[in-house]
N, C-alpha and C positions, 0 to 999 in steps of 0.2 A: 115537821120541817122547822129548822131553827131560824133564829132572827136573820142571820146572814143569808140563809138559803132563800127566805122570802124576799129579802132585799134584792138578791141576784135575779130572782124570777121577775120581780116588778121592773127592774132595770131592763131586762130583756124585752118585756112587753112594751115598755115605753120606747125602746129602740126600734122595735118592729113597727110601732105606730108612726114614728118619725120617718123611717125609711119608706113606709107605704105612702105617707103624705108627700114626701120628697119626690118619689117616682110619679105620683099622680099629677102634682102641680108642675112638674118639669118634664112631662111625658114627651112633648114635642121636641125638646132639645135632646133628650135621651135617645129618641128615635133617630134624629140626625146623627148623633154620636155613633150609634151602633151600625148605621148605614155608611159610616165613614165620612159624613158631610160636616161634622163638627169635631174639632180637636180640643179636648179638655186637658189642660195642664192640671197638676194636683191642686194648685192654688185656686184655679178657676172652679174646679169641682167642689172645693170647700165653700166657695162664695155663692154658688148658683142659687141656693135656697133663699138667700137674702138679696137677690137681684132686685134692683129698683128699675122697673121698666121705664124707658124714656117716654115723655109725653107725646101725644099724637101730633099730627102735622099742623094743627091750628093753635098749639100752645105758644106761650110767649117765648121768644128766643132767649138763650142764655147770654148772648151778647149781640150787639148791633155793629155793623161795619162803621168805620169812622165817618164816612161821608153820607149824608142823607140829602138827597136832591129833591126836586120839585115834582116827582112823578107819582105821588101818593105812596110814599115808602111804607108807612105803617100798614096800609091796606095790603101791600105786597107781602109783608111779613106775615100777616094774620090769615091770609086767604090762600089755602092750599092750591086751588085751581089756577091762581094767578102766577105762582112761582114754580110750580112743579113742572118737570120736563114733559113736553108733548111728544118728543121723540128722542131716541137714544141711539148713538152709533156704537155698536157692540163689538166690532172687530172688522177685519182680522189684523192682528199685530204685524207690522211691516208690509201692509198691502195698500197703504194710502189713506188710512184713517186720519192722519195728521193733515193731509192735503184737504180732505173733505171738510174737516173741522175748521181749518183756516179760511177756506173759500166761503163757507157758510157764514162765518163771522162777519163777512162784508155785506150780508143781506140786511136791509134796514129793519126788518122785523125779527130776525133770528138773534136770540140772546144766548151766547154760549156760557156754559159753566166756567167758573174761574179756574178750574183744574180738573184733572181726571179724578173722579170721585172714588172709584172702586168700591162703591157702596153696597151693591147687591151681591158681590162675590167674595167679600171679606167680612167674616163674622165680627171682627173687632170694630169695624165701621158700622155695619148694619145694626148691631146691638145698641148703638148709641141713638138710634131712632131718627125720625125725620127732622127733629130739631138740629141734629148734626148735618144731615143731608141738605137742609134748606140753606145752609151757609154758602153753598156753592152757587146759589141762584139769586142772591139779593142785590146784585149790581147790574143795572140795565144800561148804564152809560147814556149815550145819545141815541139809543134805539127808538123806533117809532112804534106806537101801538097799532094793532094788537101785538103784544109780545108773544113770541114763540120760543120758549126756553128749551134747551137741549144740552145734552152732555155726551162726552166720548170717553169710554174706557175700553181699550182694545182687547181685553181678555174676557169680557163678558160672554162672548160668543161660545166659549168652550167651558162655561161654568154650569154646574148642576143647580146651583141655588139662584142664579140671576133670573132665569125665566119665570119661575113661580113667584119670586119676590116682586118682580116688576108687574106681573099680572095682578098681584094683590094690591099694589099701589094704584094701578090704573089699567083696567082691562081693555081700554081703547088705545093704549099707547102704540105709537108707530115705532118700528124697529128697522134700523138700517145696518146691513152687514156688507162690508167692503172686502171682497175676496180678490185673489190674484193668482198668477202663475206660481205654482208651488216651488219650481226650481229657483226662480228669482227670490221668492220669499225665504227659502232656506239659506241662500247666500246672504240676503239682507239681514236675516236674523243673526247669523254668525257675526257679521260685521258690526251689528248693533251691540252684541255682547262684548266683542273685543274693544270697541271704542269706549264703552262705558266701564270696562275693566281698567283700561289704560288711564282713564281720567279719574279713577277712584270711586265711581258710583257703584260698581259691583265688586265683590270680593274676587280675588284671583282664583278661588275655587271654581268659579264658573268656567273659566278657560281650561283649567287643569282637567276637567271632565270631558271636554270636547276637542281641545286642541289649542295650543298656545299661538300658533300661526295658521294662516289660511292653508298652507301646504300640509301642516299636521292635521288640520281639520279634515282635509280631503282624504288623507290616508285613513283616518278613523271613519269617515263617512262611507268610503268604499266598503269597508268591513261591515258597517252597520246595514247598508243597503242589502248586502248578501244575507246576513242573518235575519234581518227584518222581513225580507221577502220570503224566506223559508218559513218564518213564523206565521206570516199572513196566509201563506198557502196551506199550512197545517190547520189554521183556524177555519179557513174556507171549507176544507174537506171534512173536518171532524166536527165543526160546530155550525157550519153554514151551508150544508147540502151541496157543496161543490159549485155554487153559483155566486156571482158578484152580489146579487140581492141578498142571498143568505149570508154572505160575508159582512155586508153592511148591518144586517140584523144582529149578527154575532158580536160585531164591534160595538154596536149600540148598547147591547147588554153589558159588555166589558166597560164601556164608558160610564154607565150608570152605577156600576159597582166598583169603580176606580181600580180596575184590573189593568194589567199590561195590555196595550202600550199607553194608557192614559193616566194611570195612577202614578204619582211621583215615587211613592214608596215601593210600588210593585214593578217599576221599570228601572232596571239596573243601568242600562245603556241610556244616558241622558240625550244622546242624539236622536234616539227613537222618539222622545218627547217632542223634539222639534219637528220631526217628520209627521207624527200623528196629529199635530196641530193643523195639518193640511187636509184632514179627512172631513171636508166641509159637509158632506152628505150626512154623516153621523150626527154632527152638531145641529144642522138645520132641521133634521127630522125630530130632534128633541124639542127644539123651539116650537115646532108645529103642534106639539102636544098642549101648548099653552096659548098660542096666538093663531088666529086664522091667517091664511096666506095673504089676504089683502092688507094685513098689517105688517108683513115681513117683506122688506125689499132687499134684494141682493144686487149689488153693482160690481162691475169689473174695475178694480183699482188700477189696473194697468193702463186704463184710458187717461188717468190723471196727468200723465207725462206728455201725451201727444194731443188728445182731444178732451181736455178736462171739462168742457161745457156739456158733453154728453151725459156723464154720470151726474153732474150737478143739476141738469134739467130733470133727470129722473128723480133725484132726491127731493127737489123742490115740489114736484107734483105729488110725490108720495106723502109728504108731511104737511101739505096744504099751504105752502108758501107761494106767493106770486113769483113768476119766473123772471126775477130781476137779474139773475146771473145766467148769462148765455154766451154765445161765441164772441160777441163784441166786448165781453168782460176780460178777455185774455189776450196776451201778447207774448211773443218769444223774442228774447234778446240774443244777439250774436254772442257766441262764446259761452252761453248758459244752456244747461241741459234740462232745466226745470222751467215750467211756465210761470208767468208773472200775471198778477191780477191788476186790473185798472179800476180804481175805486170811483166813487161818485164825483170826487174832485179831480179826477183824471190823474191821480198819483199812481205810479206803477210800483207795486209791491211784489217782490219775487219770493218764492219759497226758499228757505235756507238751503244752502248747497248740500248739507248733510242729509237732506231728504232724498237726495239722489246718490247716496254714497256707493250703492252697488253698481252704478252706471260705469264706473271706471275700474271695477274689479270683475273677475270672471272665474268660473270653475273650469277645470279641465274637461275636454270634450267627452271623455269616457264617463265622467261623473254626471255631466249634463244629460247624456243619453240614458244612463241608468236611472236617474231620478224621473225623467219623463216616462220611462217604461213602468216604473213603480206607480206613478200617479195617474197614468192615462185611464185605466178602467174606473178609478174613483171619480176623476173629473168628468168623464163621460156620463157616469151614472148620476152624478150630482146635477148636471145640466139637463139631461134628457128625462130622467125618471123622477127627480125631485122638483126641479124648477120648471120642467116642461118647456124648455127653450132649446134653441140650437146650441151645438157645442161651443165652448169657449175656444178662441183662437190663441191658445197658449203654446208657444214654441220658443220660449226664452233660451238663448244660447245656440239655437239652431237656425236663426235667421241668416239669410244670404248677406254677405258683407256688402 
């Protein structure tokens, strides 16, 4: 073998050793990648072997907030149990998570995160470690001890990565999921997308895929309900032994593998993604693989508009807060469709009117009925078989005038 042949052979051996070492030390990330849970760009793949993993939760922060008050700030920075969330509101988007978060913020011991962190379901955030996450919890304001920190990110509930990552952080974490009537949620989700497209927060591509106007959205929604219904029936018969329980199992498998109707790339009709977000049983059963039932609370977000104290009492009991928020904490003002909170100084603070944006819009009756028919078996299974409670009284759009 000549000089160049030996050099070529040696280079191949060195490359093989490098690739073997690369795969071994990054096996967890590669496993996520091949399961579809981690998206590597070419640049990211080049840099992974040189990743500097962020320090743990007790490391010194990269920066401190500008105001340091008298509440033992440095202790709060350095002590993970002091600043880490004791409970997290995980969803559901457009079901009242904002109301729950706002009302809880009035509790003297509850310390909300400064923003929606999206830490456990976005790799670019999670890979920055708890030094990054901690920055959402370092401001306690005028709260009273003992501090109960919490955050709200309304898409955690349908995330594959959030439950195991949360359990790894704190296996005693309390989880709150706010669900609601899927017909109302579907309408509210469309109005949310349209509002934030019109104000420039979303690209116009969002609306072009589902409908530029509510009327166009309903035309597309009618078609989607028909094709989606046929698809679900096919899954039930061919993958789920012809039963609703079998269908839920089949959909759970599809959810874990990012298949239609859950995977963004696998689902061509983007309205299907809006509809499948309402398959609460599928998502809740996944969370049950990581947390026991006594750490998972589900409340009906529809109550926030009429009897907000009922879910608030449930949440306070679940997370270990004193029941400072009750029926005397709320009032309703003439001409307003959303409740107002009465704080400790008897100031009245009302929810922003956009929180009730779907109250003055409606879907056509045939669409309302078709959506209720689509969701009825899923909602019944979720209530009775998963939560072991009485059925939800969800009849949005069908109420007597």
